[in-house]
C-alpha positions as a Markdown table, in Angstrom:
| # | Residue | x | y | z |
|---|---|---|---|---|
| 1 | Met | 102.7 | 103.6 | 101.5 |
| 2 | Met | 102.2 | 100.6 | 99.3 |
| 3 | Glu | 103.5 | 97.1 | 100.1 |
| 4 | Trp | 104.0 | 93.6 | 98.7 |
| 5 | Ser | 105.0 | 94.2 | 95.1 |
| 6 | Asp | 107.5 | 93.1 | 92.5 |
| 7 | Arg | 109.2 | 95.7 | 90.4 |
| 8 | His | 106.6 | 95.6 | 87.6 |
| 9 | Cys | 103.8 | 96.1 | 90.0 |
| 10 | Arg | 105.7 | 98.9 | 91.7 |
| 11 | Tyr | 106.2 | 100.7 | 88.4 |
| 12 | Phe | 102.5 | 100.4 | 87.6 |
| 13 | Trp | 101.5 | 101.8 | 91.0 |
| 14 | Arg | 104.0 | 104.7 | 90.5 |
| 15 | Leu | 102.1 | 105.7 | 87.4 |
| 16 | Met | 99.2 | 106.6 | 89.7 |
| 17 | Ser | 101.1 | 108.2 | 92.6 |
| 18 | Arg | 104.5 | 110.0 | 92.5 |
| 19 | His | 104.7 | 110.4 | 96.3 |
| 20 | Ala | 103.6 | 107.3 | 98.1 |
| 21 | Arg | 106.5 | 105.1 | 99.2 |
| 22 | Val | 106.6 | 101.6 | 97.7 |
| 23 | Tyr | 108.0 | 98.5 | 99.5 |
| 24 | Thr | 109.5 | 95.5 | 97.9 |
| 25 | Glu | 108.4 | 92.0 | 98.6 |
| 26 | Met | 110.3 | 90.6 | 101.6 |
| 27 | Val | 113.7 | 89.4 | 100.7 |
| 28 | Val | 115.4 | 87.0 | 103.2 |
| 29 | Thr | 119.0 | 87.8 | 104.0 |
| 30 | Gly | 120.4 | 84.5 | 102.8 |
| 31 | Ala | 118.9 | 85.0 | 99.3 |
| 32 | Leu | 120.4 | 88.5 | 99.1 |
| 33 | Leu | 123.8 | 87.5 | 100.4 |
| 34 | His | 124.2 | 84.3 | 98.5 |
| 35 | Gly | 121.8 | 84.5 | 95.6 |
| 36 | Asp | 121.2 | 86.5 | 92.4 |
| 37 | Arg | 121.4 | 90.0 | 94.0 |
| 38 | Ala | 120.2 | 91.8 | 90.8 |
| 39 | Arg | 117.1 | 89.7 | 90.7 |
| 40 | Phe | 116.0 | 90.8 | 94.1 |
| 41 | Leu | 117.2 | 94.4 | 94.0 |
| 42 | Arg | 116.7 | 95.7 | 90.5 |
| 43 | Phe | 114.3 | 98.6 | 90.3 |
| 44 | Ser | 113.5 | 101.6 | 88.1 |
| 45 | Glu | 114.6 | 105.1 | 89.0 |
| 46 | Ala | 110.9 | 106.1 | 88.6 |
| 47 | Glu | 110.1 | 104.0 | 91.7 |
| 48 | His | 111.6 | 106.3 | 94.2 |
| 49 | Pro | 110.9 | 106.6 | 97.1 |
| 50 | Ile | 111.4 | 102.9 | 97.5 |
| 51 | Ala | 112.1 | 100.7 | 100.5 |
| 52 | Leu | 113.7 | 97.3 | 100.7 |
| 53 | Gln | 112.0 | 94.9 | 103.1 |
| 54 | Leu | 114.2 | 92.3 | 104.7 |
| 55 | Gly | 113.5 | 89.1 | 106.5 |
| 56 | Gly | 116.1 | 87.8 | 108.9 |
| 57 | Ser | 117.1 | 87.6 | 112.6 |
| 58 | Asp | 120.9 | 87.6 | 112.5 |
| 59 | Pro | 122.2 | 91.1 | 113.3 |
| 60 | Ala | 125.4 | 90.8 | 111.3 |
| 61 | Glu | 123.6 | 89.5 | 108.2 |
| 62 | Leu | 120.9 | 92.2 | 108.4 |
| 63 | Ala | 123.6 | 94.8 | 108.7 |
| 64 | Asp | 125.3 | 93.6 | 105.6 |
| 65 | Cys | 122.0 | 93.6 | 103.7 |
| 66 | Ala | 121.2 | 97.1 | 105.0 |
| 67 | Lys | 124.5 | 98.4 | 103.5 |
| 68 | Ile | 123.8 | 96.6 | 100.3 |
| 69 | Ala | 120.4 | 98.3 | 100.1 |
| 70 | Glu | 122.0 | 101.7 | 100.6 |
| 71 | Asp | 124.6 | 100.9 | 98.0 |
| 72 | Trp | 121.9 | 100.0 | 95.5 |
| 73 | Gly | 120.1 | 103.3 | 96.0 |
| 74 | Tyr | 117.2 | 102.3 | 98.2 |
| 75 | Asp | 115.6 | 105.1 | 100.2 |
| 76 | Glu | 114.8 | 103.0 | 103.3 |
| 77 | Val | 115.4 | 99.5 | 104.6 |
| 78 | Asn | 112.7 | 97.7 | 106.6 |
| 79 | Leu | 112.8 | 94.7 | 108.9 |
| 80 | Asn | 109.7 | 92.5 | 108.6 |
| 81 | Cys | 108.4 | 91.4 | 112.0 |
| 82 | Gly | 104.9 | 90.6 | 110.7 |
| 83 | Cys | 104.9 | 87.9 | 108.0 |
| 84 | Pro | 103.1 | 84.8 | 109.3 |
| 85 | Ser | 104.0 | 82.2 | 106.7 |
| 86 | Asp | 105.3 | 78.7 | 107.6 |
| 87 | Arg | 108.5 | 79.4 | 105.8 |
| 88 | Val | 109.4 | 82.4 | 107.9 |
| 89 | Gln | 108.5 | 80.7 | 111.1 |
| 90 | Arg | 111.0 | 77.9 | 110.4 |
| 91 | Gly | 113.6 | 80.6 | 109.6 |
| 92 | Lys | 113.0 | 82.6 | 112.8 |
| 93 | Ile | 111.9 | 85.7 | 110.8 |
| 94 | Gly | 108.7 | 87.6 | 110.3 |
| 95 | Ala | 106.0 | 87.5 | 113.0 |
| 96 | Val | 107.8 | 85.1 | 115.3 |
| 97 | Leu | 110.2 | 88.1 | 116.0 |
| 98 | Met | 107.3 | 89.7 | 117.9 |
| 99 | Arg | 108.3 | 87.3 | 120.7 |
| 100 | Glu | 111.9 | 88.6 | 120.9 |
| 101 | Pro | 111.9 | 92.4 | 121.1 |
| 102 | Ala | 115.5 | 92.4 | 122.5 |
| 103 | Leu | 116.7 | 90.5 | 119.5 |
| 104 | Val | 114.9 | 92.8 | 117.1 |
| 105 | Ala | 116.5 | 95.8 | 118.9 |
| 106 | Asp | 119.9 | 94.2 | 118.3 |
| 107 | Cys | 119.1 | 93.7 | 114.6 |
| 108 | Ile | 117.9 | 97.3 | 114.2 |
| 109 | Asp | 120.9 | 98.7 | 116.0 |
| 110 | Ala | 123.3 | 96.7 | 113.7 |
| 111 | Met | 121.4 | 97.8 | 110.6 |
| 112 | Gln | 121.5 | 101.4 | 111.6 |
| 113 | Arg | 125.2 | 101.3 | 112.3 |
| 114 | Ala | 125.8 | 99.8 | 108.8 |
| 115 | Cys | 123.9 | 102.4 | 106.7 |
| 116 | Thr | 122.8 | 106.0 | 106.7 |
| 117 | Ile | 119.3 | 105.5 | 105.2 |
| 118 | Pro | 116.3 | 105.1 | 107.6 |
| 119 | Val | 115.8 | 101.7 | 109.1 |
| 120 | Thr | 112.2 | 100.9 | 109.9 |
| 121 | Val | 110.1 | 98.1 | 111.4 |
| 122 | Lys | 107.0 | 96.4 | 110.0 |
| 123 | Gln | 105.2 | 94.5 | 112.8 |
| 124 | Arg | 101.9 | 93.0 | 114.1 |
| 125 | Ile | 100.1 | 94.1 | 117.2 |
| 126 | Gly | 100.8 | 90.7 | 118.7 |
| 127 | Val | 101.5 | 87.0 | 118.0 |
| 128 | Asp | 99.8 | 83.9 | 119.4 |
| 129 | Glu | 99.3 | 84.2 | 123.1 |
| 130 | Leu | 101.4 | 87.4 | 123.3 |
| 131 | Asp | 98.4 | 89.5 | 122.1 |
| 132 | Asp | 97.8 | 92.2 | 124.7 |
| 133 | Tyr | 98.5 | 95.9 | 124.3 |
| 134 | Glu | 101.2 | 95.9 | 126.9 |
| 135 | His | 103.3 | 93.4 | 125.0 |
| 136 | Met | 103.0 | 95.5 | 121.8 |
| 137 | Arg | 103.9 | 98.6 | 123.7 |
| 138 | Tyr | 107.0 | 96.9 | 125.2 |
| 139 | Phe | 108.1 | 95.7 | 121.8 |
| 140 | Val | 107.9 | 99.2 | 120.3 |
| 141 | Glu | 109.5 | 100.8 | 123.4 |
| 142 | Thr | 112.4 | 98.3 | 123.4 |
| 143 | Val | 113.1 | 98.7 | 119.6 |
| 144 | Ala | 112.7 | 102.5 | 119.7 |
| 145 | Gln | 115.6 | 102.7 | 122.3 |
| 146 | Thr | 117.9 | 102.0 | 119.4 |
| 147 | Gly | 116.9 | 105.2 | 117.7 |
| 148 | Cys | 114.4 | 103.6 | 115.3 |
| 149 | Lys | 111.7 | 106.2 | 114.6 |
| 150 | Val | 109.3 | 104.5 | 112.2 |
| 151 | Phe | 106.9 | 101.6 | 113.0 |
| 152 | Ile | 104.5 | 100.2 | 110.5 |
| 153 | Val | 101.9 | 98.3 | 112.5 |
| 154 | His | 99.5 | 95.8 | 110.9 |
| 155 | Ala | 96.6 | 96.2 | 113.3 |
| 156 | Arg | 95.9 | 92.4 | 113.6 |
| 157 | Lys | 97.7 | 89.8 | 115.7 |
| 158 | Ala | 99.4 | 86.9 | 113.9 |
| 159 | Trp | 98.0 | 83.6 | 115.0 |
| 160 | Leu | 100.7 | 81.1 | 113.9 |
| 161 | Lys | 99.1 | 78.1 | 115.6 |
| 162 | Gly | 96.3 | 77.0 | 113.3 |
| 163 | Leu | 95.7 | 79.8 | 110.8 |
| 164 | Ser | 97.1 | 80.0 | 107.2 |
| 165 | Pro | 98.9 | 83.1 | 106.0 |
| 166 | Lys | 95.7 | 84.1 | 104.1 |
| 167 | Glu | 93.6 | 83.6 | 107.2 |
| 168 | Asn | 96.0 | 85.7 | 109.2 |
| 169 | Arg | 95.3 | 88.6 | 106.8 |
| 170 | Glu | 91.5 | 88.3 | 107.4 |
| 171 | Ile | 90.5 | 86.5 | 110.6 |
| 172 | Pro | 92.2 | 88.1 | 113.6 |
| 173 | Pro | 90.2 | 91.2 | 114.4 |
| 174 | Leu | 91.5 | 94.7 | 113.5 |
| 175 | Arg | 92.4 | 96.9 | 116.5 |
| 176 | Tyr | 93.0 | 100.3 | 115.1 |
| 177 | Glu | 92.5 | 101.8 | 118.6 |
| 178 | Trp | 95.6 | 100.0 | 119.8 |
| 179 | Val | 97.7 | 101.6 | 117.1 |
| 180 | Glu | 96.2 | 105.0 | 117.8 |
| 181 | Ala | 97.0 | 104.5 | 121.5 |
| 182 | Leu | 100.6 | 103.7 | 120.6 |
| 183 | Lys | 100.9 | 107.0 | 118.8 |
| 184 | Gln | 99.5 | 108.8 | 121.9 |
| 185 | Glu | 102.1 | 107.2 | 124.1 |
| 186 | Phe | 105.0 | 107.7 | 121.7 |
| 187 | Pro | 104.2 | 111.0 | 120.0 |
| 188 | His | 107.9 | 111.4 | 118.8 |
| 189 | Leu | 107.7 | 108.2 | 116.8 |
| 190 | Thr | 106.2 | 107.9 | 113.3 |
| 191 | Ile | 103.4 | 105.4 | 113.6 |
| 192 | Val | 102.0 | 104.0 | 110.3 |
| 193 | Ile | 98.9 | 101.8 | 110.3 |
| 194 | Asn | 98.2 | 98.8 | 108.0 |
| 195 | Gly | 95.4 | 96.3 | 107.6 |
| 196 | Gly | 91.9 | 96.5 | 106.2 |
| 197 | Ile | 92.3 | 99.9 | 104.5 |
| 198 | Thr | 90.1 | 99.9 | 101.4 |
| 199 | Asp | 89.6 | 103.5 | 100.3 |
| 200 | Leu | 91.1 | 107.0 | 100.6 |
| 201 | Glu | 88.3 | 108.3 | 102.8 |
| 202 | Gln | 89.2 | 105.7 | 105.4 |
| 203 | Ala | 92.9 | 106.6 | 105.0 |
| 204 | Gln | 92.1 | 110.3 | 105.6 |
| 205 | Thr | 90.2 | 109.5 | 108.7 |
| 206 | Leu | 93.1 | 107.4 | 110.1 |
| 207 | Leu | 95.5 | 110.1 | 109.3 |
| 208 | Thr | 93.8 | 112.5 | 111.8 |
| 209 | His | 95.4 | 110.3 | 114.5 |
| 210 | Leu | 98.4 | 108.6 | 112.8 |
| 211 | Asp | 101.3 | 109.6 | 110.7 |
| 212 | Gly | 100.7 | 107.3 | 107.7 |
| 213 | Val | 98.8 | 104.5 | 106.2 |
| 214 | Met | 100.0 | 101.4 | 104.3 |
| 215 | Val | 97.8 | 99.7 | 101.7 |
| 216 | Gly | 98.4 | 96.2 | 100.4 |
| 217 | Arg | 95.7 | 93.9 | 99.1 |
| 218 | Glu | 93.3 | 96.6 | 98.1 |
| 219 | Ala | 95.9 | 98.4 | 96.0 |
| 220 | Tyr | 96.5 | 95.2 | 94.1 |
| 221 | Ser | 92.8 | 94.2 | 93.5 |
| 222 | Asn | 91.6 | 97.8 | 92.9 |
| 223 | Pro | 94.7 | 99.7 | 91.9 |
| 224 | Tyr | 92.9 | 102.8 | 90.6 |
| 225 | Met | 92.1 | 103.7 | 94.2 |
| 226 | Leu | 95.7 | 105.1 | 94.1 |
| 227 | Ala | 95.1 | 107.5 | 91.2 |
| 228 | Ser | 94.0 | 110.4 | 93.4 |
| 229 | Val | 96.4 | 109.8 | 96.3 |
| 230 | Asp | 98.7 | 112.7 | 95.3 |
| 231 | Gln | 95.8 | 115.1 | 95.1 |
| 232 | Ser | 93.9 | 113.8 | 98.2 |
| 233 | Leu | 96.7 | 113.2 | 100.6 |
| 234 | Phe | 99.7 | 115.1 | 99.2 |
| 235 | Gly | 98.0 | 118.3 | 98.1 |
| 236 | Glu | 99.0 | 118.2 | 94.4 |
| 237 | Asp | 96.9 | 120.2 | 92.0 |
| 238 | Thr | 97.7 | 118.2 | 88.9 |
| 239 | Pro | 94.8 | 116.4 | 87.1 |
| 240 | Val | 94.1 | 112.8 | 88.1 |
| 241 | Arg | 95.1 | 110.4 | 85.3 |
| 242 | Ser | 92.4 | 108.4 | 83.7 |
| 243 | Arg | 92.6 | 104.6 | 83.6 |
| 244 | Asp | 93.3 | 104.7 | 79.8 |
| 245 | Glu | 96.1 | 107.2 | 80.3 |
| 246 | Ile | 97.7 | 105.0 | 83.0 |
| 247 | Leu | 97.3 | 101.9 | 80.8 |
| 248 | Asn | 98.9 | 103.6 | 77.8 |
| 249 | Ala | 101.9 | 104.6 | 79.9 |
| 250 | Phe | 102.2 | 101.1 | 81.2 |
| 251 | Val | 102.1 | 99.8 | 77.6 |
| 252 | Asp | 105.3 | 101.8 | 76.9 |
| 253 | Tyr | 107.0 | 100.3 | 79.9 |
| 254 | Cys | 105.9 | 96.8 | 78.9 |
| 255 | Arg | 107.2 | 97.3 | 75.4 |
| 256 | Asp | 110.7 | 98.2 | 76.7 |
| 257 | Glu | 110.7 | 95.2 | 79.1 |
| 258 | Ile | 109.6 | 92.8 | 76.4 |
| 259 | Ala | 112.5 | 94.0 | 74.2 |
| 260 | Gln | 114.8 | 93.0 | 77.1 |
| 261 | Gly | 113.4 | 89.5 | 77.2 |
| 262 | Gln | 110.6 | 89.8 | 79.7 |
| 263 | Arg | 107.2 | 88.1 | 79.1 |
| 264 | Leu | 104.1 | 90.2 | 79.1 |
| 265 | His | 102.3 | 88.0 | 81.7 |
| 266 | His | 104.9 | 88.9 | 84.3 |
| 267 | Met | 103.7 | 92.5 | 84.0 |
| 268 | Ser | 100.0 | 92.3 | 82.8 |
| 269 | Arg | 98.9 | 90.2 | 85.8 |
| 270 | His | 99.3 | 93.3 | 87.9 |
| 271 | Val | 96.8 | 95.4 | 86.0 |
| 272 | Leu | 93.9 | 93.0 | 85.9 |
| 273 | Gly | 92.0 | 95.1 | 88.4 |
| 274 | Leu | 92.6 | 98.5 | 86.6 |
| 275 | Phe | 88.9 | 98.6 | 85.4 |
| 276 | His | 87.5 | 97.2 | 88.7 |
| 277 | Gly | 83.9 | 98.2 | 89.0 |
| 278 | Gln | 83.8 | 99.7 | 85.5 |
| 279 | Ala | 81.6 | 98.7 | 82.6 |
| 280 | Gly | 83.4 | 96.0 | 80.6 |
| 281 | Gly | 85.9 | 95.4 | 83.3 |
| 282 | Arg | 85.2 | 91.7 | 83.3 |
| 283 | Leu | 85.8 | 91.6 | 79.6 |
| 284 | Phe | 89.2 | 93.3 | 80.0 |
| 285 | Arg | 90.2 | 90.8 | 82.7 |
| 286 | Arg | 89.1 | 87.8 | 80.6 |
| 287 | Tyr | 90.8 | 88.9 | 77.5 |
| 288 | Leu | 94.1 | 89.7 | 79.3 |
| 289 | Ser | 93.9 | 86.4 | 81.3 |
| 290 | Glu | 93.5 | 84.4 | 78.1 |
| 291 | His | 95.9 | 86.2 | 75.8 |
| 292 | Gly | 98.4 | 87.9 | 78.1 |
| 293 | Val | 99.9 | 84.5 | 79.2 |
| 294 | Lys | 100.9 | 83.5 | 75.7 |
| 295 | Ser | 104.6 | 83.5 | 75.0 |
| 296 | Thr | 104.0 | 85.6 | 71.9 |
| 297 | Ala | 101.9 | 88.3 | 73.7 |
| 298 | Arg | 102.9 | 91.8 | 72.9 |
| 299 | Ala | 102.5 | 95.0 | 74.9 |
| 300 | Glu | 99.7 | 95.9 | 72.5 |
| 301 | Thr | 97.7 | 93.0 | 74.0 |
| 302 | Leu | 96.9 | 95.3 | 76.9 |
| 303 | Leu | 95.3 | 97.8 | 74.4 |
| 304 | Glu | 93.4 | 95.0 | 72.8 |
| 305 | Ala | 92.1 | 93.9 | 76.2 |
| 306 | Ala | 91.0 | 97.5 | 76.9 |
| 307 | Ala | 89.2 | 97.6 | 73.5 |
| 308 | Gln | 87.0 | 94.7 | 74.6 |
| 309 | Arg | 85.2 | 97.0 | 77.0 |
| 310 | Arg | 83.9 | 99.1 | 74.1 |
| 311 | Leu | 82.7 | 96.2 | 71.9 |
């Protein structure tokens, strides 16, 4: 599973893995119900399987949004109970919902009644002073009573009093053992782990105890880690695509998007890490950062950036 992505980034990731499920950036219910729906929901058919991640705490609004997700062709709808930003705290969404398992259960129940696609939960292991294993266990047990089967657990607590969103992704200690214990207690549930996963070897080790892994920041900064996911984790025997093959395919995508009025920068910013750790990777990033932002930039600018590595 891969999280935190706009549609251009999701398409880029899909060029490397056909099987891993991708998740949208969190969309708050109000924006979906009253805003430009196409802006938030548009995706390419190539992105399947794809999940819409929602932020909200009103069961009726979340139910309406879950039905919208199904009507738009999403494969899953996910309720975010883990985001620690100030904005979601004020709106009673995200990690603050870890305080109210009964409310989350009401939300999940309403969403499940409104659609037939899977409804899942993304959560933390705790929030502020509610940071012991028993509270996490009670949260999952309460929500699972609705029939919810899939819990994606960021193995850090959210500390909303004093830490920034960035610090909340790095400072609270990872407790993988809590997530593994959760799976042992609830073997009938699908437990997916998130947080601090940086390579496929680590993912494979975690999968000996858990049902899935979700990768976020590492997939963004070092996207080529995903290139062998289908072979390593899904058992495919097709050849792993090279970085240049992936870039050439993305150039075709960018060419079509630019023809529809998109600017290259909105897409090229997602591929800056494609040559991470490779000779000339810094030259690729520098050229793309300088030239990809221009209003006149073309899809071929990506190829020009790649050519800098060989100069």
